[in-house]
C-alpha positions in Angstrom: 107.3 107.4 28.6 109.6 104.4 28.9 110.3 104.5 25.2 111.2 108.2 25.3 113.5 107.8 28.3 115.2 104.8 26.6 115.7 106.8 23.4 117.2 109.8 25.3 119.5 107.4 27.2 120.7 105.7 24.0 121.4 109.0 22.2 123.2 110.3 25.3 125.2 107.0 25.5 126.2 107.3 21.8 127.3 110.8 22.3 129.5 109.8 25.3 131.0 107.0 23.2 131.8 109.4 20.4 133.2 112.1 22.7 136.4 112.5 20.7 134.5 112.6 17.4 131.9 115.2 18.3 134.3 117.2 20.5 131.8 117.4 23.4 133.0 116.4 26.9 131.3 113.3 28.1 130.6 114.9 31.5 128.3 117.5 29.8 126.5 114.8 27.8 126.1 112.6 30.9 124.6 115.4 32.9 122.2 116.5 30.2 121.1 112.8 29.6 120.6 112.2 33.4 118.5 115.3 34.0 116.4 114.9 30.8 115.6 111.3 31.7 114.3 112.3 35.1 112.5 115.3 33.6 110.6 113.0 31.2 109.7 110.7 34.0 108.4 113.6 36.1 106.4 115.1 33.3 104.6 111.9 32.5 104.1 110.8 36.1 100.6 110.8 37.5 101.8 112.0 40.9 104.3 114.9 40.8 105.8 113.8 44.2 106.7 110.3 43.2 109.7 111.1 40.9 111.2 113.4 43.5 110.8 110.7 46.1 112.6 108.1 44.0 115.3 110.7 43.0 116.1 111.5 46.7 116.3 107.8 47.5 118.8 107.2 44.7 120.9 110.3 45.6 121.7 108.9 49.0 123.6 106.0 47.3 125.0 108.1 44.5 126.4 110.7 46.8 128.3 108.0 48.7 130.2 107.1 45.5 130.8 110.7 44.5 132.1 111.8 48.0 134.4 108.7 48.1 135.9 109.6 44.7 136.3 113.2 45.7 138.2 112.3 48.9 140.4 109.7 47.2 141.3 112.0 44.3 142.2 114.8 46.7 144.4 112.6 48.8 146.3 111.3 45.7 146.8 114.8 44.4 148.2 115.9 47.8 150.7 113.0 47.7 151.7 113.9 44.2 152.1 117.6 45.1 154.6 116.6 47.7 156.4 114.3 45.2 155.4 111.3 47.4 155.4 108.9 44.5 159.2 109.6 44.0 159.6 107.2 47.0 158.6 104.4 44.6 159.6 105.6 41.2 163.2 106.6 42.2 163.9 102.9 42.9 163.4 101.8 39.3 166.9 101.7 38.0 167.1 98.6 35.7 168.1 99.2 32.1 167.3 95.7 30.9 164.1 96.0 28.8 162.5 92.8 29.8 163.4 93.1 33.4 162.2 96.7 33.4 158.9 95.6 31.8 158.2 93.1 34.6 159.1 95.6 37.3 156.8 98.2 35.7 153.9 95.7 35.3 154.1 94.4 38.9 154.6 97.8 40.3 151.5 99.1 38.4 149.5 96.1 39.4 150.0 96.5 43.1 150.1 100.3 43.1 146.7 100.6 41.3 145.1 98.4 44.0 146.2 100.9 46.7 145.6 104.1 44.7 143.4 103.6 41.7 144.1 102.5 38.1 143.7 106.0 36.6 146.2 107.7 39.0 148.6 104.9 38.8 148.6 105.0 35.0 149.3 108.7 35.0 152.2 108.3 37.4 153.8 105.3 35.6 153.3 106.6 32.0 154.8 109.9 33.1 157.7 107.9 34.5 158.2 106.0 31.3 158.6 109.3 29.4 161.6 110.0 31.6 163.3 106.7 31.4 162.6 105.3 27.9 163.8 107.6 25.1 162.6 105.4 22.1 158.9 106.2 21.6 158.0 102.8 19.8 159.3 100.9 22.8 157.7 103.3 25.2 154.3 102.7 23.7 154.6 99.0 24.4 155.4 99.8 28.0 152.4 102.2 28.1 150.1 99.5 26.8 151.4 97.1 29.4 150.7 99.8 32.1 147.1 100.0 31.0 146.6 96.3 31.3 148.4 96.1 34.6 146.5 99.1 36.1 143.1 97.6 35.2 144.0 94.2 36.4 145.4 95.6 39.7 142.3 97.8 40.2 139.8 95.0 39.7 140.6 93.0 42.9 140.7 96.0 45.3 137.7 97.9 46.6 139.5 101.2 46.1 141.4 100.3 42.9 138.7 100.7 40.2 135.6 102.8 40.3 133.4 99.9 39.3 134.7 97.7 42.2 134.2 100.7 44.5 130.6 100.9 43.3 130.0 97.3 44.0 131.6 97.7 47.5 129.7 100.8 48.4 126.5 99.2 46.9 126.8 96.3 49.3 127.3 93.6 46.7 130.8 92.7 47.8 133.0 92.8 50.9 136.7 93.6 51.1 138.0 90.2 52.2 136.0 88.3 49.6 136.8 90.4 46.6 140.5 90.3 47.4 140.7 86.5 47.9 138.4 85.7 45.0 139.7 88.0 42.3 143.4 88.4 43.1 144.6 85.3 41.3 142.4 85.8 38.2 143.6 89.4 38.0 147.2 88.2 38.3 146.7 85.8 35.5 145.2 88.6 33.5 148.4 90.5 34.0 151.0 87.7 33.6 150.0 86.5 30.2 150.1 89.8 28.4 153.3 90.8 30.2 155.0 87.6 29.1 153.9 88.1 25.5 154.9 91.8 25.3 158.3 91.2 26.9 159.1 88.7 24.1 159.1 91.8 21.8 161.7 93.5 24.0 165.4 92.8 23.7 168.6 94.2 25.0 169.3 97.3 27.2 167.8 100.8 27.1 169.7 103.3 25.1 170.3 106.8 26.6 170.8 107.9 30.2 168.1 107.1 32.8 166.7 110.3 34.4 165.7 110.4 38.0 162.1 111.5 38.4 162.3 114.5 40.7 160.3 117.7 40.8 161.0 118.8 44.3 160.6 122.5 43.9 158.3 123.0 46.9 159.2 120.4 49.5 161.9 121.0 52.0 163.0 117.6 53.0 163.0 113.9 52.2 161.3 113.3 55.6 158.4 115.6 54.6 158.0 113.9 51.3 158.0 110.4 52.7 155.8 111.4 55.6 153.0 112.7 53.4 153.3 109.6 51.2 153.0 107.3 54.2 150.1 109.4 55.6 148.2 109.4 52.4 148.7 105.6 51.8 147.5 105.0 55.4 144.4 107.1 54.8 143.5 105.0 51.8 144.3 101.6 53.3 142.4 102.3 56.5 139.1 103.0 54.8 138.1 99.3 54.8 139.1 99.0 58.4 137.1 102.1 59.3 134.0 100.6 57.6 134.4 97.3 59.3 134.8 98.8 62.8 132.1 101.5 62.6 129.8 100.0 59.9 129.6 103.4 58.4 129.8 103.9 54.6 133.2 104.0 53.0 133.0 107.6 52.1 133.0 108.5 55.8 136.4 106.7 56.1 137.9 108.5 53.2 136.6 111.9 54.4 138.1 111.5 57.9 141.4 110.4 56.2 141.3 113.6 54.1 140.5 115.7 57.1 143.4 114.3 59.1 145.8 114.8 56.1 144.5 118.4 55.8 145.2 119.2 59.4 148.7 117.6 59.4 149.8 119.2 56.2 148.6 122.6 57.5 150.9 122.1 60.5 153.8 121.0 58.3 153.6 124.2 56.3 152.4 126.5 59.0 155.5 128.7 58.7 155.0 129.3 55.0 152.8 132.0 53.5 150.0 131.2 51.1 152.1 131.9 48.1 154.9 129.7 49.3 152.6 126.8 50.1 151.5 126.8 46.5 150.7 123.3 45.3 151.3 121.8 48.7 147.9 122.9 50.1 144.7 120.9 50.1 143.0 123.9 48.6 145.1 123.5 45.5 144.6 119.8 45.4 140.8 120.3 45.4 141.2 122.6 42.4 143.3 120.2 40.6 141.3 117.0 40.9 139.4 115.6 37.9 136.0 117.2 38.6 134.6 116.5 35.2 135.0 112.8 35.9 133.0 113.1 39.1 130.2 115.0 37.2 130.3 112.3 34.5 129.7 109.6 37.1 126.9 111.7 38.5 125.2 112.0 35.2 125.6 108.4 34.3 124.4 107.1 37.6 121.4 109.4 37.5 120.5 108.1 34.0 120.8 104.5 35.2 118.8 105.2 38.3 115.8 106.4 36.3 116.0 103.3 34.0 116.0 101.2 37.2 113.0 103.1 38.6 110.8 102.7 35.5 111.6 99.0 35.2 113.8 99.0 32.0 116.8 97.3 33.7 114.6 94.6 35.2 113.2 93.8 31.8 116.7 93.6 30.2 117.8 91.3 33.0 114.8 89.0 32.4 115.5 89.0 28.6 119.2 88.1 29.1 118.4 85.3 31.5 115.8 83.8 29.2 117.8 84.3 25.9 121.4 83.6 27.1 120.8 81.9 30.4 124.5 81.2 31.3 125.6 83.7 33.9 129.3 83.2 32.9 128.5 84.2 29.3 126.5 87.2 30.4 129.2 88.5 32.7 132.1 87.9 30.2 130.0 89.7 27.6 129.6 92.7 29.9 133.3 92.8 30.4 134.0 92.8 26.6 131.3 95.4 26.1 133.1 97.6 28.6 135.9 97.9 26.1 133.5 99.8 23.8 131.2 101.4 26.4 132.3 102.9 29.7 132.3 100.3 32.5 130.7 102.6 35.0 127.2 102.6 33.4 127.5 98.9 32.7 128.1 98.1 36.3 125.5 100.6 37.5 123.0 98.9 35.1 123.9 95.4 36.4 123.4 96.7 39.9 119.9 97.8 38.9 119.1 94.7 36.9 120.1 92.2 39.5 119.1 92.8 43.1 120.6 91.3 46.3 117.5 89.0 46.4 118.7 87.4 43.2 122.4 87.5 43.9 123.2 88.0 47.6 126.3 89.7 49.1 129.6 88.2 47.8 127.8 86.0 45.3 129.8 84.4 42.5 128.2 86.9 40.0 129.2 90.1 41.8 132.8 89.1 42.2 133.0 87.9 38.6 131.4 91.1 37.5 134.1 93.1 39.4 136.8 91.2 37.5 135.2 91.4 34.1 134.2 95.0 34.2 137.5 96.0 35.7 139.8 94.2 33.2 137.7 93.9 30.0 138.2 97.6 29.1 141.9 96.9 28.5 141.0 95.2 25.2 140.7 98.7 23.6 142.5 101.9 24.4 139.2 103.8 24.9 137.7 101.1 27.1 138.9 102.3 30.5 139.9 105.5 32.2 143.5 104.2 32.4 143.6 103.7 28.7 142.2 107.1 27.9 144.8 108.7 30.3 147.7 106.8 28.6 146.2 107.7 25.2 146.2 111.4 26.1 149.7 111.5 27.6 151.5 109.5 24.9 149.1 110.3 22.0 148.6 106.6 21.4 146.6 105.9 18.2 143.5 103.7 18.5 144.5 101.3 15.7 148.1 101.1 16.9 146.8 99.8 20.2 144.4 97.3 18.4 147.3 96.0 16.4 150.0 95.8 19.1 148.2 95.4 22.5 144.5 94.4 22.1 145.1 90.7 21.4 147.4 90.3 24.4 144.9 92.1 26.6 142.0 89.8 25.3 144.0 86.7 25.9 144.8 87.8 29.5 141.2 88.8 30.1 139.8 85.4 28.9 142.5 83.5 30.8 141.7 85.4 34.0 138.0 84.7 33.5 138.7 81.0 33.0 140.8 81.0 36.1 138.0 82.6 38.1 135.5 80.0 36.9 137.9 77.1 37.5 139.0 78.5 40.9 135.4 78.7 42.1 134.6 75.2 40.8 137.5 73.7 42.8 137.1 75.6 46.0 133.4 76.1 46.3 
């Protein structure tokens, strides 16, 4: 049974990795893999009720992650529908290439911590298409955005899905992840940014375009108000969790509910057709539902591997053969450049329990950094990279040749910073 489940998982994993080659959406593959693994477990189980019992226990935790992502994505879509991000992007007016690169990198870094690395990448890469006419130069900026978005998402509980998973799973707390991982993440950003800006010289050619698509909103106050409301809803999630001790998805859902009510009042005098993209109903239709189903399929697959003891066995083998937790964690991060970081973190959560590494342990925070930033080493290694790849049609080997080395140097420098920082201040 264990062998068959492992084979199904490996085949499914390979199909996910080769998504662009086999032309099958990874969400479909993940769902099939997850259900098949549980089906095999159920068919070979001596007691038909045991698999259902374990599945229901795992679904409680999995649904928390999925509802959180659903709420966060809807809030971001609602902000975007009201052109709320124009509040930020309209202030980027520099034409000096090096200065602009630093502005884009730092803006992406901090924005991805508040929103998430995927959304921030989409917003910033779309902005670059408006302000940088030369495609070769624009690709360098896009590569920088991928690195900055992943680095910025790693130190925030709502910035990267893997950090969110660790937060919801109870492995990390907000204050500790921010204070421990912020400086390593900043180092991970600064080194590639410096190296990439050395390739940039002079001023931008062509006229800068102001990013505006205000076809539906009536006023600047309405636009800024929805932006502030959405940002507050996201930022207050950790506060809500601390005060009520309820799971994070409850905080994001009440934030979405409040935004829903307020935007309905704002547009109450418009008919349904005039509301158009400004409604929450439209935002719910527009969110990346396949990604949510992908997370469900992957987390279901990892849950059954945990249930039958596969992950515990792998953890034991790694501890005995490698031994050094720093090497193990850095390797997980580098592996996330090839394999999606969501299942890797989910597997690590299953391999190592809170009895082995308690809340806010060195390992969990280092894992958040490595899994969040290691994917930048390849364009396919993160959701941010795949998004940039799709928008700008970035070729895999162009990224390897022009960006990967810088991303790797930043990743290793940030990892070294985390280890040194912990050694000094522990």
